[in-house]
C-alpha positions in Angstrom: 24.2 0.8 -18.6 25.4 -0.9 -21.8 23.1 -2.8 -24.1 21.7 -5.8 -22.1 22.4 -8.4 -24.8 26.0 -7.1 -25.0 26.3 -7.4 -21.2 25.1 -11.0 -21.3 27.7 -11.9 -23.9 30.5 -10.1 -22.1 29.7 -11.8 -18.8 28.3 -15.2 -19.7 29.9 -15.8 -23.1 33.1 -17.8 -23.9 36.0 -16.3 -22.0 33.5 -13.9 -20.3 33.8 -12.2 -16.9 32.0 -15.0 -15.0 34.5 -17.5 -16.3 37.4 -15.6 -14.7 35.9 -16.0 -11.2 37.1 -19.1 -9.3 34.5 -21.8 -9.2 32.6 -20.7 -12.3 32.8 -22.0 -15.9 31.3 -21.0 -19.2 28.1 -22.9 -19.8 26.5 -22.6 -23.2 23.1 -23.5 -21.8 23.3 -20.6 -19.3 24.3 -18.2 -22.0 21.4 -19.4 -24.2 18.9 -19.1 -21.4 19.9 -15.6 -20.5 19.3 -14.5 -24.1 16.0 -16.3 -24.2 14.8 -14.5 -21.1 16.0 -11.1 -22.3 14.2 -11.7 -25.6 11.0 -12.7 -23.8 11.2 -9.5 -21.7 12.0 -7.3 -24.7 9.4 -8.7 -27.0 6.8 -9.1 -24.2 6.0 -12.8 -24.5 5.7 -15.5 -21.8 8.4 -18.2 -21.6 8.8 -21.7 -20.0 12.4 -22.8 -19.6 13.5 -26.2 -18.5 17.0 -25.8 -17.1 18.5 -29.0 -15.7 20.7 -28.9 -12.6 24.1 -27.3 -13.3 22.9 -24.9 -15.9 23.2 -21.9 -13.5 19.6 -20.8 -14.2 19.5 -18.2 -11.4 22.1 -16.0 -13.0 20.6 -16.8 -16.4 17.3 -15.1 -15.4 18.6 -12.6 -12.8 21.0 -10.8 -15.1 18.6 -10.1 -18.0 15.8 -9.3 -15.4 18.0 -6.8 -13.6 19.3 -5.0 -16.7 15.8 -4.9 -18.3 14.2 -3.6 -15.1 16.8 -0.8 -14.7 16.7 0.2 -18.4 12.9 0.3 -18.5 12.2 1.5 -15.0 10.2 -1.7 -14.3 10.1 -3.9 -11.2 11.4 -7.5 -11.4 9.5 -10.0 -9.2 11.3 -13.2 -8.5 9.1 -15.9 -6.9 10.4 -19.1 -5.4 9.0 -22.1 -3.6 11.6 -22.6 -1.0 13.2 -20.4 1.7 16.6 -21.9 0.8 16.5 -20.5 -2.7 15.3 -17.1 -1.5 18.3 -16.9 0.8 20.6 -18.1 -2.0 19.3 -15.3 -4.2 19.5 -12.6 -1.6 22.9 -13.4 -0.1 24.8 -15.1 -3.0 23.4 -14.6 -6.5 22.3 -11.0 -6.3 25.6 -9.7 -4.8 27.4 -11.5 -7.6 25.1 -9.8 -10.2 26.0 -6.4 -8.7 29.7 -7.3 -9.1 29.3 -8.6 -12.6 27.0 -5.9 -13.9 28.9 -3.1 -12.0 25.5 -1.7 -11.3 23.6 -0.5 -8.2 20.1 -1.7 -7.6 17.9 -2.5 -4.7 16.7 -6.1 -3.9 14.2 -6.8 -1.2 12.7 -10.0 0.2 9.0 -9.6 1.1 7.2 -12.2 3.2 3.5 -12.5 4.0 2.3 -9.7 6.2 1.5 -12.0 9.1 5.3 -12.5 9.5 5.8 -8.9 10.5 5.1 -7.2 13.8 2.8 -4.2 13.7 3.8 -1.7 16.3 0.4 0.0 16.3 -1.3 -3.3 17.2 1.5 -4.1 19.7 0.8 -0.8 21.5 -2.9 -1.4 21.6 -2.4 -5.0 22.9 -0.1 -3.7 25.6 -2.6 -1.1 26.6 -5.4 -3.6 26.9 -3.5 -6.7 28.1 -5.5 -7.0 31.3 -8.8 -7.4 29.4 -7.3 -9.4 26.5 -4.8 -11.9 27.8 -4.2 -14.3 30.7 -1.0 -13.8 32.7 1.1 -16.3 30.6 0.2 -14.6 27.4 0.8 -11.2 28.9 4.3 -12.3 29.7 4.8 -13.3 26.0 3.5 -9.9 25.0 6.1 -8.2 27.2 8.8 -10.3 25.6 7.7 -9.2 22.2 7.7 -5.6 23.3 11.3 -5.9 24.4 12.3 -7.6 21.2 10.6 -4.9 19.2 13.0 -2.3 20.6 16.0 -4.1 18.9 14.8 -6.0 15.9 15.7 -4.4 12.6 12.8 -5.8 10.6 10.1 -7.1 13.0 10.2 -10.6 11.3 8.8 -13.2 13.6 11.6 -15.6 12.5 14.0 -13.6 14.6 11.8 -13.5 17.7 13.7 -16.2 19.5 10.7 -18.1 20.8 7.4 -19.3 19.4 4.5 -17.2 20.7 1.0 -18.5 21.2 -1.3 -18.1 18.2 -3.5 -15.7 20.2 -0.7 -13.4 21.1 1.0 -13.2 17.7 -2.4 -12.9 16.0 -3.0 -9.8 18.1 0.2 -8.0 17.2 1.1 -9.1 13.6 0.1 -7.1 10.6 -3.5 -7.6 9.5 -5.4 -6.1 6.6 -7.7 -3.3 7.6 -6.0 -2.8 11.0 -2.4 -2.3 9.9 -2.5 0.4 7.3 -0.2 3.1 6.1 -2.6 5.8 7.4 -3.0 4.1 10.8 0.6 3.0 11.4 2.8 5.4 9.5 6.6 4.7 9.4 6.9 3.0 12.7 5.2 -0.3 11.7 7.6 -3.0 10.5 5.2 -4.3 7.8 4.6 -0.8 6.4 8.3 -0.3 6.3 8.8 -3.6 4.5 6.0 -2.7 2.1 7.6 0.6 1.3 11.0 -1.0 0.7 9.3 -3.5 -1.7 7.5 -0.6 -3.5 10.8 1.2 -4.1 12.9 -1.9 -4.9 14.1 -2.7 -8.4 14.0 -6.4 -7.7 11.5 -8.1 -5.3 11.8 -11.6 -4.0 8.6 -13.4 -2.8 7.4 -17.0 -2.4 4.8 -18.6 -4.6 2.3 -18.7 -1.7 2.4 -15.0 -1.1 2.2 -14.3 -4.8 -0.9 -16.3 -5.4 -2.5 -15.1 -2.1 -2.3 -11.5 -3.5 -3.1 -12.2 -7.1 -6.9 -12.6 -6.7 -7.1 -9.1 -5.2 -5.7 -7.3 -8.2 -8.2 -5.9 -10.7 -5.9 -4.3 -13.2 -4.6 -5.6 -16.5 -1.2 -3.9 -16.5 0.5 -5.5 -13.5 0.9 -8.5 -11.2 1.6 -7.0 -7.8 3.0 -3.6 -8.7 2.5 -1.3 -11.7 4.7 -2.2 -14.7 6.2 -5.3 -13.0 7.1 -8.7 -14.5 7.6 -12.1 -12.8 10.1 -14.9 -12.9 8.9 -18.1 -11.3 11.8 -20.4 -10.2 11.0 -23.9 -8.9 8.0 -23.6 -11.3 7.1 -27.3 -11.0 5.3 -26.5 -7.8 3.1 -23.8 -9.2 -0.1 -25.7 -9.8 -0.2 -27.0 -6.2 0.5 -23.6 -4.7 -1.8 -21.7 -7.0 -4.7 -24.1 -6.2 -4.2 -23.6 -2.5 -4.0 -19.9 -2.9 -7.1 -19.7 -5.0 -9.0 -22.0 -2.7 -10.8 -21.4 0.6 -11.0 -23.1 3.9 -13.2 -22.8 6.9 -12.4 -24.5 10.2 -14.0 -24.9 13.6 -10.8 -23.6 15.3 -10.7 -20.5 13.0 -14.2 -19.4 13.8 -13.9 -19.9 17.5 -10.5 -18.1 17.6 -12.2 -15.1 15.9 -15.1 -15.2 18.4 -12.7 -15.3 21.3 -10.8 -12.4 19.9 -14.0 -10.4 20.2 -15.2 -11.9 23.5 -14.8 -15.1 25.4 -17.7 -15.6 27.9 -15.6 -18.0 30.0 -12.5 -15.9 30.4 -14.3 -12.6 30.2 -11.6 -11.4 27.9 -11.6 -9.9 24.4 -11.9 -6.7 22.4 -15.5 -6.3 23.6 -14.9 -7.2 27.2 -16.1 -3.8 28.4 -19.1 -3.7 26.1 -22.7 -3.6 27.3 -24.1 -6.7 28.9 -26.5 -7.4 26.1 -23.6 -7.3 23.6 -21.6 -9.8 25.7 -24.7 -12.0 26.2 -25.0 -12.3 22.4 -21.7 -14.3 22.5 -23.1 -16.7 25.1 -23.6 -20.2 23.5 -21.9 -19.3 20.2 -18.9 -21.4 20.8 -21.1 -24.4 21.7 -23.2 -23.7 18.6 -20.1 -23.7 16.4 -18.8 -26.9 18.0 -22.2 -28.6 17.5 -22.4 -27.6 13.9 -18.9 -28.9 13.0 -19.5 -32.1 15.0 -22.7 -32.6 12.9 -20.6 -32.3 9.8 -18.0 -34.8 11.0 -20.8 -37.3 11.9 -22.6 -36.7 8.6 -19.8 -37.6 6.3 -20.8 -40.0 3.6 -19.1 -43.5 3.7 -15.8 -43.6 1.9 -15.9 -45.4 -1.5 -13.5 -46.8 -4.0 -10.8 -49.5 -3.7 -8.8 -47.3 -1.3 -11.8 -45.8 0.6 -10.6 -47.0 4.0 -7.2 -45.4 3.4 -8.9 -42.1 2.4 -11.0 -42.2 5.6 -7.9 -43.0 7.7 -6.4 -39.8 6.2 -9.4 -38.0 7.5 -10.1 -36.3 4.2 -13.6 -37.1 2.8 -14.8 -35.7 -0.5 -18.3 -34.1 -0.7 -20.0 -34.6 -4.0 -23.3 -32.9 -3.6 -24.6 -29.7 -1.9 -26.5 -29.6 1.4 -24.2 -31.8 3.5 -26.0 -30.6 6.6 -28.7 -28.1 7.5 -27.2 -24.6 7.8 -28.1 -23.9 11.4 -25.0 -21.7 11.9 -25.3 -18.9 9.4 -28.4 -17.1 10.8 -27.1 -16.8 14.5 -23.6 -15.9 13.3 -25.0 -13.3 11.0 -27.1 -11.8 13.8 -23.9 -11.6 15.9 -22.1 -9.9 13.1 -24.9 -7.2 13.0 -24.5 -6.7 16.7 -20.8 -6.3 16.4 -21.2 -3.8 13.6 -23.5 -1.7 15.8 -20.9 -1.7 18.6 -18.1 -0.9 16.2 -19.8 2.2 14.9 -20.0 3.6 18.5 -16.4 3.1 19.5 -14.3 6.2 20.2 -10.9 4.5 20.0 -10.0 4.3 16.3 -7.4 1.5 16.8 -9.9 -0.6 18.7 -12.6 0.1 16.1 -10.3 -1.2 13.4 -9.6 -4.3 15.4 -13.3 -5.0 15.9 -13.9 -4.3 12.2 -11.2 -6.8 11.1 -12.7 -9.5 13.3 -16.2 -8.7 12.0 -15.0 -8.9 8.4 -13.3 -12.2 9.2 -16.6 -13.6 10.4 -18.4 -12.2 7.3 -15.8 -14.0 5.1 -16.5 -17.2 7.1 -20.2 -16.8 6.4 -19.6 -16.5 2.6 -17.3 -19.5 2.6 -19.8 -21.6 4.6 -22.6 -20.7 2.2 -20.5 -21.4 -0.9 -19.4 -24.7 0.5 -22.9 -25.9 1.5 -24.4 -24.8 -1.9 -21.5 -25.9 -4.1 -21.2 -22.3 -5.5 -18.6 -23.3 -8.1 -18.6 -26.4 -10.3 -14.8 -25.8 -10.9 -13.9 -26.7 -7.3 -13.3 -29.9 -5.3 -15.1 -29.9 -2.0 -14.0 -32.0 1.0 -14.0 -32.2 4.8 -10.8 -32.7 6.8 -11.2 -34.2 10.3 -8.3 -34.2 12.7 -8.6 -36.2 15.9 -7.2 -35.0 19.2 -4.9 -33.4 20.1 -5.3 -31.4 16.8 -9.1 -32.0 17.1 -10.4 -29.8 14.2 -12.9 -30.0 11.4 -12.2 -28.0 8.2 -14.3 -27.4 5.1 -12.2 -27.2 2.0 -13.0 -25.9 -1.5 -10.1 -25.8 -4.0 -10.1 -25.4 -7.8 -9.2 -28.7 -9.4 -7.9 -27.0 -12.6 -6.2 -23.7 -12.1 -5.3 -23.3 -15.9 -8.5 -21.4 -16.9 -8.0 -18.9 -14.0 -4.2 -18.5 -14.6 -4.7 -18.1 -18.3 -6.2 -14.7 -17.6 -4.5 -13.7 -14.4 -1.0 -14.9 -15.1 -0.7 -15.3 -18.9 -2.7 -12.3 -19.9 -1.3 -9.1 -21.5 0.6 -7.9 -18.4 4.0 -9.1 -17.5 5.5 -11.0 -19.1 6.0 -14.1 -17.0 9.0 -16.4 -17.1 8.8 -19.9 -15.6 11.8 -22.1 -15.0 12.6 -25.4 -13.3 14.7 -28.5 -13.9 11.5 -30.5 -14.6 8.8 -29.0 -16.8 8.7 -31.4 -19.7 7.0 -34.8 -20.1 8.4 -37.1 -22.7 10.4 -34.2 -24.1 7.4 -31.9 -24.4 6.1 -29.0 -22.1 2.5 -29.1 -23.4 1.2 -31.0 -20.3 2.6 -28.4 -17.8 1.5 -25.5 -20.0 -2.1 -26.8 -20.2 -2.2 -27.4 -16.4 -1.0 -23.8 -15.8 -3.0 -22.1 -18.5 0.2 -21.0 -20.5 -0.5 -22.8 -23.8 0.5 -19.7 -25.8 3.8 -19.2 -24.1 7.2 -19.9 -25.8 9.3 -22.8 -24.6 13.0 -23.6 -24.3 14.4 -27.0 -23.2 18.1 -27.0 -22.3 20.3 -30.1 -22.1 22.3 -30.9 -19.0 25.8 -29.5 -18.7 26.8 -32.7 -16.9 28.0 -35.9 -18.6 25.2 -38.0 -17.1 25.9 -41.1 -19.2 29.3 -41.2 -17.5 28.4 -39.8 -14.1 25.3 -42.0 -13.2 23.7 -45.3 -13.8 20.3 -46.8 -12.9 19.7 -50.0 -11.0 16.2 -51.7 -11.2 15.1 -54.5 -8.8 13.7 -56.7 -11.6 12.0 -59.4 -9.5 10.6 -57.2 -6.8 6.9 -57.9 -6.2 4.6 -55.0 -7.5 3.6 -52.5 -4.8 0.0 -53.7 -4.6 1.1 -57.3 -4.0 0.9 -58.5 -0.4 4.5 -59.7 -0.8 5.8 -56.2 -1.5 5.8 -55.0 2.1 7.6 -58.2 3.2 10.3 -57.9 0.5 10.9 -54.2 0.7 13.1 -54.1 3.9 15.6 -56.9 2.8 15.8 -55.4 -0.7 16.4 -51.9 0.7 19.1 -53.3 2.9 20.8 -55.0 0.0 20.8 -51.9 -2.1 22.0 -49.7 0.7 24.9 -52.0 1.4 25.9 -51.8 -2.3 26.8 -48.1 -1.8 27.8 -48.5 1.9 25.1 -46.0 2.8 25.4 -42.5 1.3 21.8 -43.0 0.2 18.6 -40.9 0.1 15.6 -43.3 0.2 12.4 -41.8 -1.1 9.0 -43.1 0.0 5.4 -42.3 -1.0 3.9 -43.5 2.2 4.7 -42.6 5.8 3.4 -46.0 7.0 5.7 -47.9 4.6 8.7 -45.7 5.5 8.2 -46.2 9.2 7.7 -50.0 8.8 10.8 -50.3 6.6 12.9 -48.2 9.0 12.0 -50.5 11.9 13.0 -53.5 10.0 16.4 -52.3 8.8 17.5 -50.1 11.7 19.4 -52.8 13.6 21.2 -54.2 10.6 22.2 -50.8 9.4 23.5 -50.0 12.9 25.6 -53.2 12.9 27.0 -52.1 9.5 28.0 -48.7 11.0 25.5 -46.9 8.9 23.4 -44.2 10.6 19.7 -44.2 9.8 17.9 -40.8 9.7 14.1 -40.9 9.3 11.8 -38.0 8.6 9.4 -37.3 11.4 8.2 -34.8 13.9 11.2 -35.1 16.3 13.7 -33.4 13.9 13.2 -30.7 11.3 13.9 -31.2 7.6 16.8 -28.8 7.8 18.4 -30.6 10.7 18.0 -34.0 9.0 19.7 -32.8 5.8 22.5 -31.2 7.8 23.1 -34.4 9.7 23.0 -36.4 6.4 25.5 -34.1 4.8 27.9 -34.3 7.8 27.8 -38.1 8.1 28.9 -39.6 4.8 28.0 -43.1 6.0 24.4 -42.2 6.8 21.1 -43.0 5.1 18.1 -40.7 5.0 14.5 -42.0 4.7 12.2 -39.2 3.4 8.7 -38.5 2.1 7.2 -36.0 -0.3 9.3 -32.9 0.6 12.6 -34.8 0.0 11.7 -35.6 -3.6 12.6 -32.0 -4.5 14.8 -29.2 -3.1 17.5 -31.5 -1.7 20.9 -30.4 -2.8 23.7 -32.6 -1.4 26.7 -32.6 -3.7 29.7 -34.8 -3.0 30.2 -38.2 -1.4 27.5 -37.8 1.2 24.9 -38.7 -1.5 25.9 -41.2 -4.1 22.7 -43.3 -4.2 19.1 -42.3 -4.6 16.6 -45.1 -3.9 13.0 -44.8 -5.1 11.0 -47.4 -3.3 7.8 -46.9 -5.4 6.8 -45.1 -8.5 5.3 -41.7 -7.4 1.8 -42.0 -8.6 -0.6 -39.6 -6.8 -3.1 -41.3 -4.5 -6.3 -41.3 -6.6 -8.6 -41.2 -3.6 -7.4 -37.8 -2.3 -10.4 -35.5 -2.9 -8.5 -33.0 -5.1 -6.7 -35.7 -7.2 -10.1 -37.5 -7.6 -11.7 -34.3 -8.9 -8.8 -33.7 -11.3 -9.1 -37.2 -12.7 -12.9 -36.7 -13.2 -12.3 -33.4 -14.9 -9.8 -34.9 -17.3 -12.3 -37.7 -18.1 -15.1 -35.2 -18.6 -13.0 -33.7 -21.4 -12.8 -37.0 -23.2 -9.3 -38.0 -22.1 -8.1 -41.1 -20.3 -7.3 -39.9 -16.7 -4.3 -42.2 -16.2 -2.5 -41.3 -19.3 -3.6 -37.6 -19.4 -2.9 -36.9 -15.7 -1.6 -39.6 -13.4 1.3 -40.8 -15.7 2.6 -37.3 -16.6 2.5 -36.3 -12.9 4.4 -39.4 -11.9 7.0 -38.8 -14.7 7.6 -35.3 -13.4 8.0 -36.4 -9.8 10.2 -39.3 -10.8 12.5 -36.9 -12.6 12.5 -34.7 -9.5 13.5 -37.5 -7.2 16.2 -38.8 -9.5 17.5 -35.3 -9.9 18.7 -35.3 -6.3 21.7 -37.4 -7.3 24.0 -35.5 -9.7 24.5 -31.9 -8.4 28.0 -31.1 -9.8 30.5 -32.2 -12.4 32.4 -34.3 -9.8 29.4 -36.3 -8.6 29.0 -40.0 -9.4 26.2 -42.2 -8.3 23.3 -44.5 -8.8 19.5 -44.2 -8.9 17.8 -47.4 -7.8 14.2 -48.2 -8.5 12.6 -50.9 -6.4 9.3 -50.8 -8.3 9.2 -53.5 -11.0 6.3 -52.0 -12.8 8.8 -49.8 -14.6 9.7 -53.1 -16.4 6.5 -55.0 -16.5 3.8 -52.4 -17.4 3.4 -50.8 -20.8 3.8 -47.3 -19.4 7.1 -48.2 -17.8 9.2 -47.3 -20.9 7.8 -43.8 -20.8 8.8 -43.4 -17.2 12.3 -44.9 -17.8 12.8 -42.7 -20.8 12.0 -39.6 -18.7 15.2 -40.3 -16.7 18.7 -39.3 -18.0 20.2 -41.5 -20.7 22.7 -43.6 -18.8 23.5 -47.3 -18.3 20.7 -49.4 -16.7 21.4 -52.6 -14.7 18.7 -55.2 -13.7 19.4 -56.6 -10.2 17.7 -59.8 -8.9 17.0 -60.7 -5.3 20.0 -63.1 -5.5 22.3 -60.2 -6.4 22.8 -61.2 -10.0 23.2 -58.2 -12.3 22.7 -57.8 -16.0 22.5 -54.8 -18.3 19.2 -53.6 -19.8 19.4 -53.0 -23.5 18.3 -49.4 -23.9 18.2 -46.9 -26.7 20.7 -44.2 -26.0 
């Protein structure tokens, strides 16, 4: 293969190979990014790249990553947040790279192991179905066995029906049970793992990456020896890393593990043919677990703060001191674990012994989490309890690091790698230091690219100047008619972004009839229809309006006339009473900084940019971003938020419909 830098110039440069392909154009920003990525890989330094929509960042990191991996016999890991981007990489961008580079290389998508069927576990489950599963679950097991004969990859997404948790948990890949020694080449996960090991380029998602990262103990790799990582959609990394590095313990989880071993009521489980005294040791355990978690739910401290009631309604209550309840569960659960260990050592069936060992180890991990939660083992974690009422009916103990930067500074930005992070939104007020600090990458190099679009010509901003502020009692009353007025200005074709499900549902009820009379279809995010189906309906009906919550602020790509108006109902400040956000604010304050300006405002600026970024997705797009939160005009911080949006004309619109331009430095 030719010199990587020369390949980039030949393909992405002016009059390059890519420009000769229909639908592609030379983009100086893409060319510059590709060279910056190659330099980071060659000189072994970490890099943050802000690449606005339209830059073509996937090719800009794929091409240098592939050429560098092939020349140096290293593995490129590409990590994304969304499934859509993974599919785009696998089926569109990577085949194009093969064509442009005229090179053969293997690219593999790897999911979390629980997505894959383990044939060894399936055989064991089929052999013991009478003692393990009731008739309806046995039927599901038979359907899975039929599917296993024809599936090429054993990925549950291709199963064709949703199996019960108990059935899939019994046949999916699981650490300690599904191993290369036990399963060999028949197992779908072991095959997937082997393909990943041999691949030149591996695609994973952020959740899988961070779930595996804590288990690595070497300094020369991330997931495989000699690899390096590119994080696309890197604006989501802090949230995903915190979840991956955190731990949870739930009533349902503990009981499910107990039932896997033995359920005294159904008489089923891995130990259903064990001696009577063994099965007797399970008697009363489910009731003990239920009582313990009920005690926790009833012992929660009263919610505090100006939004305490809202926090309690969300069923997430922060715990600020150890010893929430007396630990009456650990000792009997530990005694049961010892009993299980004794049985396990006497089992003749190796497969069954591994299954029992995995369940025992799960209970041992539960015990460690319980102890760490009740004793506040780490002062770098936020602790809270989640309570879900029926039909979910669950209690979960949560402990999550409130600042992942210190951990990731060693694990992610250490001497291995390097790591490349890219997104359309990584800077705050033109600077990446905020995101770098939150992720522990203060020493990394940075590159900020400008947009390839003429945003001053393609978009404008409308602000509802006399809208009551969101905390005013008049806001909820004025929001529906204001929304209706703004939607009518664009004749639909609008994505309306909310920060509250209650506010969204109330507004939808108020405007639904008027929109129907106008011939505008209203689509509202909810449990009845999936996000994918909502977006598909929105794209197909150009006179529709889509009301969405958090997940629609990012990852929505609707070029063309179906989306010509993005309406932001409220500035996206994080709810300060969520336990994790509250802990982050306290941590910032403990370091001598002002929490609002050091955390809340930068986070809101990033999310506002994400929301506004849904509008212009191609050089042909035209449209408006409307902001129905007058604080952006009235509060001192408003200028910083407005300046975070693209430089374009801004109009102030009154409730009477009068419009006047806002003088703005361009």
